[in-house]
ZAMI-278709 format. One record per residue (C-alpha): residue number from 1; x, y, z. Coordinates in steps of 0.001 Angstrom, whole numbers. Last residue first. Example, Ala and Ser with C-alpha at 12.3 -4.5 7.8 and 13.67 -1.06 7.14 Angstrom:
REC   pos        xx        yy        zz
REC     2     13670     -1060      7140
REC     1     12300     -4500      7800
//
This chain:
REC   pos        xx        yy        zz
REC   744     70558    148020    120311
REC   743     66925    147274    119493
REC   742     64030    146852    121855
REC   741     60727    145530    120563
REC   740     57670    145540    122816
REC   739     59331    148160    124980
REC   738     61551    146916    127815
REC   737     60716    147266    131549
REC   736     59094    143862    131685
REC   735     62309    142195    130568
REC   734     64203    143567    133506
REC   733     61916    142269    136218
REC   732     64969    140761    137884
REC   731     63151    137516    138482
REC   730     61607    137533    135029
REC   729     64937    138016    133284
REC   728     66575    135351    135413
REC   727     63746    132940    134608
REC   726     64238    133560    130909
REC   725     67972    133024    131324
REC   724     67420    129793    133250
REC   723     65341    128569    130268
REC   722     67777    129736    127579
REC   721     70963    128361    129055
REC   720     73013    130902    130975
REC   719     76209    132982    130555
REC   718     77040    134841    133794
REC   717     75189    137986    134700
REC   716     75819    141621    135582
REC   715     79181    141639    137315
REC   714     79989    138464    135377
REC   713     80411    140508    132217
REC   712     78711    142546    129548
REC   711     78753    146200    128555
REC   710     76801    148952    126816
REC   709     76832    152766    127063
REC   708     80483    153806    127259
REC   707     80228    157531    127951
REC   706     83579    157811    129771
REC   705     81803    158208    133132
REC   704     79782    155086    132364
REC   703     83016    153186    131628
REC   702     84560    154228    134934
REC   701     81331    153359    136722
REC   700     81301    149820    135318
REC   699     84941    149225    136170
REC   698     84326    150388    139727
REC   697     81227    148191    139968
REC   696     83392    145165    139328
REC   695     83534    142217    136878
REC   694     83129    143803    133448
REC   693     84518    141274    130950
REC   692     83546    142927    127679
REC   691     82860    146604    126903
REC   690     80509    147265    123977
REC   689     80934    150329    121737
REC   688     78629    151421    118896
REC   687     80551    152707    115887
REC   686     79969    156128    114342
REC   685     83455    156994    113156
REC   684     84396    159678    115729
REC   683     82369    158220    118606
REC   682     83790    154743    118088
REC   681     87307    156098    117734
REC   680     86807    158147    120925
REC   679     85667    155071    122851
REC   678     88615    153065    121521
REC   677     91070    155785    122626
REC   676     89570    156051    126124
REC   675     89823    152280    126559
REC   674     93471    152388    125436
REC   673     94275    155251    127823
REC   672     92590    153460    130737
REC   671     94567    150273    130118
REC   670     97812    152224    129990
REC   669     96891    154069    133194
REC   668     96865    150778    135003
REC   667     95032    149626    138111
REC   666     91671    151427    138023
REC   665     90824    149867    134699
REC   664     93170    146950    134067
REC   663     90386    144331    133766
REC   662     88704    146412    131050
REC   661     91841    146312    128898
REC   660     92184    142512    128924
REC   659     88378    142183    128661
REC   658     88579    143432    125067
REC   657     86631    146533    124087
REC   656     84062    145476    121493
REC   655     83597    147648    118386
REC   654     80143    147698    116774
REC   653     78512    148353    113402
REC   652     81091    146780    111117
REC   651     82455    146862    107563
REC   650     85591    148703    108642
REC   649     86448    151685    106454
REC   648     87150    154204    109234
REC   647     89432    151730    110964
REC   646     91422    151063    107793
REC   645     93861    153989    107897
REC   644     94204    153448    111634
REC   643     95635    150002    110956
REC   642     94822    147561    113708
REC   641     96460    144159    114004
REC   640     95058    142521    117091
REC   639     94430    143291    120737
REC   638     92683    146664    120361
REC   637     89275    145263    119457
REC   636     88630    141881    121032
REC   635     85587    141286    118793
REC   634     84660    143501    115839
REC   633     80864    143362    115776
REC   632     78620    143066    112714
REC   631     74866    143764    112807
REC   630     72336    142062    110544
REC   629     69837    144427    108905
REC   628     69879    143053    105356
REC   627     72320    145792    104316
REC   626     74606    144548    107086
REC   625     74605    141156    105322
REC   624     75866    142765    102119
REC   623     78323    144993    103985
REC   622     79954    141920    105486
REC   621     80338    140423    102017
REC   620     81952    143611    100694
REC   619     84426    143658    103617
REC   618     85418    139989    103359
REC   617     88016    140296    100616
REC   616     89289    143828    101111
REC   615     89067    143467    104908
REC   614     91328    140412    104964
REC   613     94040    141612    107319
REC   612     91888    144081    109250
REC   611     88693    142099    109816
REC   610     90625    138927    110516
REC   609     92827    140658    113075
REC   608     89845    142323    114773
REC   607     88064    139065    115326
REC   606     84542    138458    114034
REC   605     81151    138729    115759
REC   604     77975    138455    113651
REC   603     74852    140019    115198
REC   602     71398    138574    114667
REC   601     67963    140001    115565
REC   600     67936    142351    112559
REC   599     68404    139267    110343
REC   598     64734    138376    111166
REC   597     64690    134632    111800
REC   596     62760    132274    109536
REC   595     65083    129373    110430
REC   594     65524    128374    106764
REC   593     66339    131982    105895
REC   592     68970    132235    108633
REC   591     70528    128882    107707
REC   590     70649    129819    104014
REC   589     72060    133238    104987
REC   588     75041    131607    106677
REC   587     75494    129166    103788
REC   586     75811    132067    101347
REC   585     78153    133880    103736
REC   584     80499    130888    103953
REC   583     80451    130081    100207
REC   582     84032    130992     99382
REC   581     85614    130071    102694
REC   580     87503    133139    103894
REC   579     85150    133758    106824
REC   578     85605    130170    107951
REC   577     89246    130641    108935
REC   576     88410    133488    111313
REC   575     85816    131342    113118
REC   574     82455    133071    113395
REC   573     80907    134121    116705
REC   572     77235    134671    117477
REC   571     75481    137812    118751
REC   570     71816    137787    119780
REC   569     69654    140822    119064
REC   568     66668    141591    121342
REC   567     63004    140871    120629
REC   566     61689    139447    123893
REC   565     57967    138684    123862
REC   564     58311    135295    125506
REC   563     57856    133473    122189
REC   562     60416    135874    120756
REC   561     62963    134601    123262
REC   560     62287    131017    122183
REC   559     62542    131978    118519
REC   558     65841    133732    119241
REC   557     67111    130601    121020
REC   556     66290    128483    117944
REC   555     68217    130955    115764
REC   554     71191    130707    118112
REC   553     71050    126899    118006
REC   552     71127    127053    114198
REC   551     74078    129476    114313
REC   550     75943    127242    116769
REC   549     75373    124217    114519
REC   548     76677    126159    111533
REC   547     79796    127194    113450
REC   546     80503    123579    114478
REC   545     80207    122302    110898
REC   544     82581    125009    109713
REC   543     84953    124371    112627
REC   542     85398    120708    111780
REC   541     88519    121243    109670
REC   540     90881    119544    112102
REC   539     92832    122596    113274
REC   538     89719    124760    113688
REC   537     87854    121998    115536
REC   536     90826    121484    117841
REC   535     90979    125226    118517
REC   534     87276    125102    119436
REC   533     87602    121932    121539
REC   532     89800    122683    124505
REC   531     89367    126444    124866
REC   530     85604    125963    124591
REC   529     85691    124008    127866
REC   528     84719    120346    127928
REC   527     82089    118997    130339
REC   526     81575    115310    131087
REC   525     77925    114477    131835
REC   524     77855    110979    130335
REC   523     75840    112326    127415
REC   522     78750    114655    126764
REC   521     78680    118364    127607
REC   520     79929    120933    125146
REC   519     79444    124705    125284
REC   518     79053    127401    122633
REC   517     78607    131070    123567
REC   516     75694    133161    122281
REC   515     75967    136862    123129
REC   514     72855    138713    124267
REC   513     71065    142014    123799
REC   512     69779    145221    125400
REC   511     69190    144126    128981
REC   510     68507    147238    131067
REC   509     71154    148014    133666
REC   508     70126    151685    133976
REC   507     73450    153365    133229
REC   506     75472    150426    131857
REC   505     72883    149320    129292
REC   504     73223    145566    129494
REC   503     74492    142699    127349
REC   502     73229    139354    128612
REC   501     75278    136152    128267
REC   500     73534    133334    126408
REC   499     74537    129689    126664
REC   498     74745    127384    123668
REC   497     74615    123633    123156
REC   496     76829    120942    121685
REC   495     75881    117291    122251
REC   494     73987    117169    118958
REC   493     74729    113465    118309
REC   492     76617    114056    115055
REC   491     78523    117082    116315
REC   490     79269    115304    119583
REC   489     80447    112194    117731
REC   488     82914    114252    115738
REC   487     83986    115907    118994
REC   486     84547    112500    120590
REC   485     86875    111502    117752
REC   484     88705    114816    118118
REC   483     89070    114228    121857
REC   482     90669    110848    121142
REC   481     93029    112491    118662
REC   480     93809    115187    121212
REC   479     94551    112569    123867
REC   478     96791    110696    121444
REC   477     98638    113937    120741
REC   476     99103    114565    124447
REC   475    100345    110986    124931
REC   474    102760    111444    122036
REC   473    104018    114601    123709
REC   472    104668    112489    126800
REC   471    107131    110536    124646
REC   470    109739    113241    125136
REC   469    110064    116877    124206
REC   468    112661    119615    124434
REC   467    111863    123120    123284
REC   466    113783    126046    121839
REC   465    112645    129212    120043
REC   464    109162    129049    121547
REC   463    106254    130901    119934
REC   462    103711    128558    121580
REC   461    102391    127627    118141
REC   460    105954    127268    116846
REC   459    106869    124960    119720
REC   458    103743    122907    119037
REC   457    104528    122705    115334
REC   456    108103    121644    116062
REC   455    106909    118963    118469
REC   454    104347    117703    115962
REC   453    107152    117272    113425
REC   452    109177    115302    115967
REC   451    106157    113091    116656
REC   450    105783    112394    112943
REC   449    109491    111581    112757
REC   448    109311    109129    115648
REC   447    106217    107388    114280
REC   446    107850    107071    110850
REC   445    110916    105494    112443
REC   444    108820    102775    114057
REC   443    108724    102887    117830
REC   442    109896    100075    120075
REC   441    113061    101843    121152
REC   440    111261    105161    121637
REC   439    112076    105899    125285
REC   438    115799    106316    124594
REC   437    115162    108423    121500
REC   436    115581    111799    123186
REC   435    113827    114528    121207
REC   434    115119    118081    120795
REC   433    113347    121020    119103
REC   432    114911    124127    117587
REC   431    113020    127110    116158
REC   430    115365    129403    114221
REC   429    115022    133168    113752
REC   428    117221    134528    110922
REC   427    119790    137307    111109
REC   426    121283    137524    107616
REC   425    125024    137955    107071
REC   424    126034    138888    103522
REC   423    128608    136953    101491
REC   422    126048    135653     99017
REC   421    123985    134259    101902
REC   420    125562    133904    105340
REC   419    123393    132891    108280
REC   418    123497    134779    111595
REC   417    121178    132953    113971
REC   416    118526    134935    115857
REC   415    119007    134589    119576
REC   414    116408    132908    121812
REC   413    117858    129507    120995
REC   412    121409    130464    121926
REC   411    121464    128517    125197
REC   410    119586    125620    123645
REC   409    121727    125551    120506
REC   408    124924    125530    122542
REC   407    125993    121984    121872
REC   406    127012    119127    124097
REC   405    126690    115522    122970
REC   404    125017    113528    125735
REC   403    122191    112237    123539
REC   402    124521    111322    120710
REC   401    123565    112887    117416
REC   400    120892    112756    114720
REC   399    120287    116207    113254
REC   398    117204    117126    111232
REC   397    116967    120204    109007
REC   396    113738    122142    108490
REC   395    112482    124682    105941
REC   394    111634    122503    102915
REC   393    111381    119245    104833
REC   392    113604    117024    106975
REC   391    116818    117864    105139
REC   390    119385    115650    106803
REC   389    122309    115991    109226
REC   388    123941    112699    110189
REC   387    125775    110961    113006
REC   386    126637    114319    114514
REC   385    130152    114646    115941
REC   384    130749    118227    114765
REC   383    127272    119343    115899
REC   382    127494    123149    116183
REC   381    129862    123503    113208
REC   380    127806    121132    111079
REC   379    124719    123051    112200
REC   378    126045    126294    110700
REC   377    126996    124436    107529
REC   376    123397    123216    107194
REC   375    122014    126660    108073
REC   374    124053    128150    105227
REC   373    122641    125529    102865
REC   372    119138    126332    104069
REC   371    119703    130046    103409
REC   370    121127    129282     99980
REC   369    117996    127281     99214
REC   368    115842    130143    100490
REC   367    117636    132644     98254
REC   366    117174    130377     95251
REC   365    113448    130001     95947
REC   364    112631    133691     95852
REC   363    113126    136733     98039
REC   362    109613    137780     99099
REC   361    107546    134672     98381
REC   360    110292    132366     99640
REC   359    110864    134547    102697
REC   358    107146    134325    103497
REC   357    107338    130537    103283
REC   356    110356    130432    105609
REC   355    108602    132302    108426
REC   354    110809    130632    111059
REC   353    113701    128471    109872
REC   352    113313    125083    111524
REC   351    115987    123094    113383
REC   350    114937    119567    114329
REC   349    117034    117568    116775
REC   348    117068    113790    117137
REC   347    118660    112146    120126
REC   346    120766    109032    120413
REC   345    122044    106625    123059
REC   344    118880    104525    123276
REC   343    118757    104316    119481
REC   342    122181    102723    119305
REC   341    121320    100118    121942
REC   340    118008     99276    120267
REC   339    119805     98785    116968
REC   338    119472    101413    114274
REC   337    118275    100301    110833
REC   336    114807    101799    111274
REC   335    116356    105134    112221
REC   334    118550    105094    109109
REC   333    115602    104259    106835
REC   332    113567    107171    108203
REC   331    116566    109469    107859
REC   330    116976    108366    104241
REC   329    113340    109157    103512
REC   328    113689    112535    105259
REC   327    116547    113662    103020
REC   326    120291    113065    102789
REC   325    122425    115901    101445
REC   324    122929    117378     97960
REC   323    121428    120700     98999
REC   322    118853    121128     96233
REC   321    118484    117517     95118
REC   320    117794    116233     98616
REC   319    118913    112627     98693
REC   318    117130    109404     99575
REC   317    114510    108923     96888
REC   316    116162    110918     94104
REC   315    119495    109227     94775
REC   314    117830    105827     94901
REC   313    116127    106554     91588
REC   312    119465    107600     90093
REC   311    121116    104511     91542
REC   310    118355    102348     90097
REC   309    118601    104061     86710
REC   308    122378    103644     86637
REC   307    122100     99985     87636
REC   306    119359     99398     85080
REC   305    121580    100874     82356
REC   304    124545     98800     83532
REC   303    122351     95691     83494
REC   302    121084     96455     80005
REC   301    124697     96643     78836
REC   300    125445     93388     80662
REC   299    122480     91735     78978
REC   298    123680     92696     75495
REC   297    127178     91658     76526
REC   296    125848     88205     77359
REC   295    124811     87739     73732
REC   294    128156     88946     72446
REC   293    129944     86771     74991
REC   292    127946     83767     73802
REC   291    128919     84492     70198
REC   290    132580     84770     71129
REC   289    132435     81558     73156
REC   288    130847     79617     70299
REC   287    133212     81077     67721
REC   286    136232     79809     69618
REC   285    138202     81913     72069
REC   284    141952     81851     71485
REC   283    143936     79938     74093
REC   282    145471     80999     77419
REC   281    142677     83532     77909
REC   280    142551     87137     79191
REC   279    139071     88700     79191
REC   278    139415     92491     79522
REC   277    136234     94413     80369
REC   276    135689     98047     79394
REC   275    133058    100255     81050
REC   274    132242    103665     79598
REC   273    130902    106758     81371
REC   272    130225    110039     79536
REC   271    126985    108759     77990
REC   270    125474    107812     81337
REC   269    121772    107456     80441
REC   268    122675    106700     76820
REC   267    124564    103634     77978
REC   266    128041    102129     77645
REC   265    129720     98712     77528
REC   264    132733     97513     75492
REC   263    134216     94008     75809
REC   262    137959     93575     75262
REC   261    139150     90078     74288
REC   260    142352     88185     74952
REC   259    144572     85476     73505
REC   258    144104     85926     69745
REC   257    142296     89280     69776
REC   256    138580     90105     69950
REC   255    137672     93809     70304
REC   254    134130     94833     71259
REC   253    132784     98171     70009
REC   252    132673    101909     70726
REC   251    135331    102832     68147
REC   250    137293    105185     70425
REC   249    136950    103169     73630
REC   248    137413     99771     71934
REC   247    140464    101018     70028
REC   246    142067    102415     73186
REC   245    141434     99181     75094
REC   244    142917     97155     72193
REC   243    146023     99352     72184
REC   242    146317     98962     75957
REC   241    146091     95169     75582
REC   240    148837     95165     72981
REC   239    151095     97362     75167
REC   238    150693     95360     78365
REC   237    148007     96021     80950
REC   236    148273     96719     84690
REC   235    149819    100150     85319
REC   234    148175    101623     82217
REC   233    144882    100264     83580
REC   232    145067    102754     86442
REC   231    144926    100966     89763
REC   230    141897    100740     92078
REC   229    141636     96963     91752
REC   228    144899     95519     90381
REC   227    145543     92872     93031
REC   226    143138     90350     91466
REC   225    144566     90675     87940
REC   224    145978     87103     87938
REC   223    142654     85695     89163
REC   222    139949     88353     89317
REC   221    139318     92070     88907
REC   220    136838     94842     89679
REC   219    136921     98661     89496
REC   218    140137     99095     87469
REC   217    140573    102779     86630
REC   216    140700    104477     83223
REC   215    142807    107632     83546
REC   214    145108    106934     80583
REC   213    142212    106001     78297
REC   212    140811    109505     77998
REC   211    139510    111967     80582
REC   210    136633    113333     78460
REC   209    135356    109850     77753
REC   208    135351    108818     81386
REC   207    136514    105237     81861
REC   206    135639    102459     84289
REC   205    137687     99254     84165
REC   204    136675     95601     84470
REC   203    139246     92850     84867
REC   202    139477     89195     83903
REC   201    142202     86636     84563
REC   200    143781     83304     83657
REC   199    144194     80144     85755
REC   198    141085     78619     84208
REC   197    138638     80373     81925
REC   196    135491     78413     81088
REC   195    134227     80941     78502
REC   194    130761     81199     80107
REC   193    131896     80587     83675
REC   192    134626     83251     83546
REC   191    132147     85678     81994
REC   190    129861     84997     84963
REC   189    132539     85737     87548
REC   188    133651     88910     85787
REC   187    130099     90244     85498
REC   186    129558     89433     89187
REC   185    132549     91594     90082
REC   184    131189     94448     87951
REC   183    127793     94303     89691
REC   182    129382     94049     93146
REC   181    131510     97118     92433
REC   180    128778     99205     90778
REC   179    126172     98865     93513
REC   178    122642     97441     93258
REC   177    123149     93841     92188
REC   176    119855     91922     92118
REC   175    119634     91467     88340
REC   174    123232     90407     87775
REC   173    122726     86777     88835
REC   172    119782     86585     86470
REC   171    121983     87594     83556
REC   170    124464     84842     84408
REC   169    121700     82259     84556
REC   168    120373     83401     81170
REC   167    123877     83476     79687
REC   166    124654     80003     81042
REC   165    121337     78821     79628
REC   164    122378     80341     76319
REC   163    125586     78349     76452
REC   162    123747     75136     77242
REC   161    121358     75748     74357
REC   160    124285     76534     72078
REC   159    126056     73403     73262
REC   158    122958     71318     72578
REC   157    122444     72888     69165
REC   156    126097     72297     68313
REC   155    125829     68710     69428
REC   154    122663     68180     67367
REC   153    124367     69506     64231
REC   152    127521     67451     64829
REC   151    125433     64331     65515
REC   150    123506     64816     62274
REC   149    126714     65333     60311
REC   148    128232     62230     61932
REC   147    125051     60314     61068
REC   146    125324     61287     57402
REC   145    129014     60335     57250
REC   144    128581     56953     58968
REC   143    125639     55907     56785
REC   142    127371     57056     53591
REC   141    130597     55250     54464
REC   140    128693     52060     55231
REC   139    126617     52288     52026
REC   138    129788     52659     49964
REC   137    131426     49656     51631
REC   136    128385     47437     51406
REC   135    125693     47132     54032
REC   134    123088     44709     52678
REC   133    124699     41558     54142
REC   132    125178     43256     57469
REC   131    121484     43888     57706
REC   130    120919     47521     58599
REC   129    118891     49468     61168
REC   128    119175     53258     61460
REC   127    118626     55960     64076
REC   126    117867     54129     67289
REC   125    115654     55108     70213
REC   124    113996     51724     70719
REC   123    110399     50420     70575
REC   122    109169     51569     67169
REC   121    112430     51036     65254
REC   120    112858     47585     66806
REC   119    109342     46430     65952
REC   118    109698     47382     62285
REC   117    113215     45971     61917
REC   116    112403     42457     63243
REC   115    115017     41303     65764
REC   114    115958     37584     65551
REC   113    114606     37292     62006
REC   112    117125     39729     60663
REC   111    120088     37465     61617
REC   110    123334     39191     60576
REC   109    122378     42337     62357
REC   108    123645     45918     62495
REC   107    122002     48678     64543
REC   106    123130     52264     63871
REC   105    123096     54479     66982
REC   104    123761     58243     66668
REC   103    125028     59823     69897
REC   102    122969     62838     71057
REC   101    120675     61292     73676
REC   100    123431     60205     76036
REC    99    121774     59644     79408
REC    98    124205     56996     80658
REC    97    121304     55094     82183
REC    96    118337     55836     79899
REC    95    119775     56369     76405
REC    94    123016     54402     76499
REC    93    121696     51681     78819
REC    92    118533     51306     76720
REC    91    120666     50849     73591
REC    90    122891     48354     75459
REC    89    119801     46238     76157
REC    88    119087     46176     72428
REC    87    122601     45043     71622
REC    86    122568     42261     74187
REC    85    119179     40953     72985
REC    84    120245     37508     71641
REC    83    122976     37092     74207
REC    82    126734     37241     73906
REC    81    126190     39178     70656
REC    80    123012     39750     68708
REC    79    122179     43346     67836
REC    78    125587     44454     66582
REC    77    126048     48185     67215
REC    76    127766     50723     64990
REC    75    127881     53689     67379
REC    74    128251     57197     65935
REC    73    129422     60552     67326
REC    72    131366     59532     70409
REC    71    131898     62779     72352
REC    70    130641     61356     75667
REC    69    133737     59091     75780
REC    68    134073     57580     79255
REC    67    130405     56524     79431
REC    66    130590     54976     75966
REC    65    133781     53122     76866
REC    64    132191     51875     80111
REC    63    129190     50419     78177
REC    62    131149     48824     75304
REC    61    132884     46017     77213
REC    60    129597     44751     78678
REC    59    127907     45089     75295
REC    58    130570     42903     73741
REC    57    133656     42941     71503
REC    56    134340     46679     71767
REC    55    136081     48939     69262
REC    54    136965     52619     68945
REC    53    137350     54188     65501
REC    52    138911     57633     65263
REC    51    137685     59101     62001
REC    50    139406     61746     59925
REC    49    138327     65394     59552
REC    48    137725     67198     56262
REC    47    133977     67438     56769
REC    46    133954     63632     57080
REC    45    137083     61693     56190
REC    44    137225     57887     55658
REC    43    140681     56346     55278
REC    42    140380     53660     57948
REC    41    136598     53281     57773
REC    40    136497     50276     55421
REC    39    139436     48558     57114
REC    38    137967     49036     60561
REC    37    134635     47632     59416
REC    36    136332     44586     57858
REC    35    138245     43944     61076
REC    34    135044     43990     63108
REC    33    133474     41570     60621
REC    32    136371     39175     61189
REC    31    136382     39622     64955
REC    30    132663     38804     65268
REC    29    131524     40138     68689
REC    28    130846     43646     67320
REC    27    130477     47052     69000
REC    26    132072     49592     66662
REC    25    132483     53059     68204
REC    24    133051     56122     65997
REC    23    134868     59224     67218
REC    22    135337     62086     64763
REC    21    138843     63513     64512
REC    20    140910     66619     65427
REC    19    139044     67098     68746
REC    18    135736     68134     70367
REC    17    133845     68545     67106
REC    16    132193     71993     66924
REC    15    132522     72267     63173
REC    14    132600     75881     61975
REC    13    136100     75693     60461
REC    12    135161     72598     58534
REC    11    132329     74266     56593
REC    10    129000     72528     56995
REC     9    127234     75613     58231
REC     8    125466     76699     61476
REC     7    125652     80382     62246
REC     6    124822     81651     65770
REC     5    124962     85409     66428
REC     4    123035     85947     63206
REC     3    119683     87024     64635
REC     2    121035     90114     66383
REC     1    120174     90821     70083
//
């Protein structure tokens, strides 16, 4: 805001007097002295304006005149009239009752002793005190002129303060407007208040620089322009007003004409957009109004900038920049704004492109964006009556539609969807999940969306192309969360334990080793199967802590076996995700060293898929621990991703035939062929072979006949805790038949 918006000078054209003359009130009960005052002031001019002298013969007569004429500049007040203190009581009435603090009061007295000057000046808000005998003609004119100048200055300050307060109030009223129409309408209303327009009109038009003045459109209007909203300004304005609009647009400044003004607003943030406001007045605006409009215009410009920034922020918050459609934040807001009745009639559907991340790595981000855009149009065709389709996350769109609305997504869920990218059809697998909202009336939107995300993840985990869920999924999730809390406690309270399943030589049934399997029993005696808690530990990041506990328990079991003279290797399992942790193998060896266990008595079991996919990364580390004497087994061999070119390079000592193939021996030639192939691979590349899940003598004999030497399964022994295992070994007299140290 510039410092020279308000200029106060003594020049006549800058006087803010309310009319063509200055008002002076003479309150005097002596008619002769009253007449002499009128005669003396008759031809007086102050700042080139004459005086209008009002008269009153008493304080009672003066009070209503003062109240009716707030623009009286000077009051010449006799102190002693009908009563000795009538004048002084009128002073209090003027200042305290009427509330006029601007008028200049000059006390006149013919009896100085009745009201001493010193006491009066201290106790009353008066400006001068004169004895009538001392106030000659020249002194009277000087007193009146100086007090008129003072009153004029104070009045202008008061009006400026009032005007600035109007500007402040007007600016505040703009601060909470968040859309262009309501903001522009408020601008018009506040301008009308500032310039006190009556029965005239104001309009605001939006212009684009590149389009020119002819396409400027009225966005808000009032009074005589009220019906012009939405019209081109050329249809509304006269020739002079159009010329002023054109000048304001080209020169980038306000234009003030005799009976109208054009205010110019723009911002750097929206340099192509300009807003022009026409203020039509019956009379020319005075300097005060023009200055106030300039000040207010500064605030309006800031308001437009804030409005643009807010709308941009809102767009970034609630709109996907890639597709130009609503995003998850908007969907959350929309769900929260739904009534219970609306929500009960709706469903939310998530459609996820499968393997989207891999596509992004392979084909790039632009291709994936085009794929999502194609999916969006595909869903628009499938859900023509959808309430909204939003981008839920990078690879998922969300559809809110009526629960009974028919679409063929479910029936086509197993089919790959044909999505067009750059004119070429791409067959893309889509996972689709439906949720009915009728049972979620009391749910927050964020709860609903989190549940929907969990539903998609569960469908993906189960490799489903279509699934429909309800609030029971929330119960399942709550159960898993509760189980996770209990698992944390179990790890802290050492509720996990291991059981050992013997591995036997198939020909003579000698025990040649063991596999450690983790189990969980709470202090209350409740048992949880590994299938329940191991996957939960992997998903929650607790698997590393669990694996280390299992390894420690395995080392303790080895010490117990050694105490009984049994020196056989014990296998333990490692989670696939843990193998890729940078310091996994370092921590493994720290546990082994701290337990003082010979690495030759340990065997690490990893899955085939992990060994194959990440063999370049984990292979050298596996070879390091093999060099220390620890064995490495490839678990479930034949069920995962096997590349024959890598089989010969596996960092392993043993291949384990999965129970799925063993169980088919004698029933399926396919199972027999796979077992034969694994045995030949082991023989060809020097791997030991262990068959898992042997449950019949027929399976055992088949494997013996095929030169499979070692196996494990319920046919020989179930997994047992260490003490029952030791007793089992003694009872069967198997341990006694072993040498002092038996190695696999």
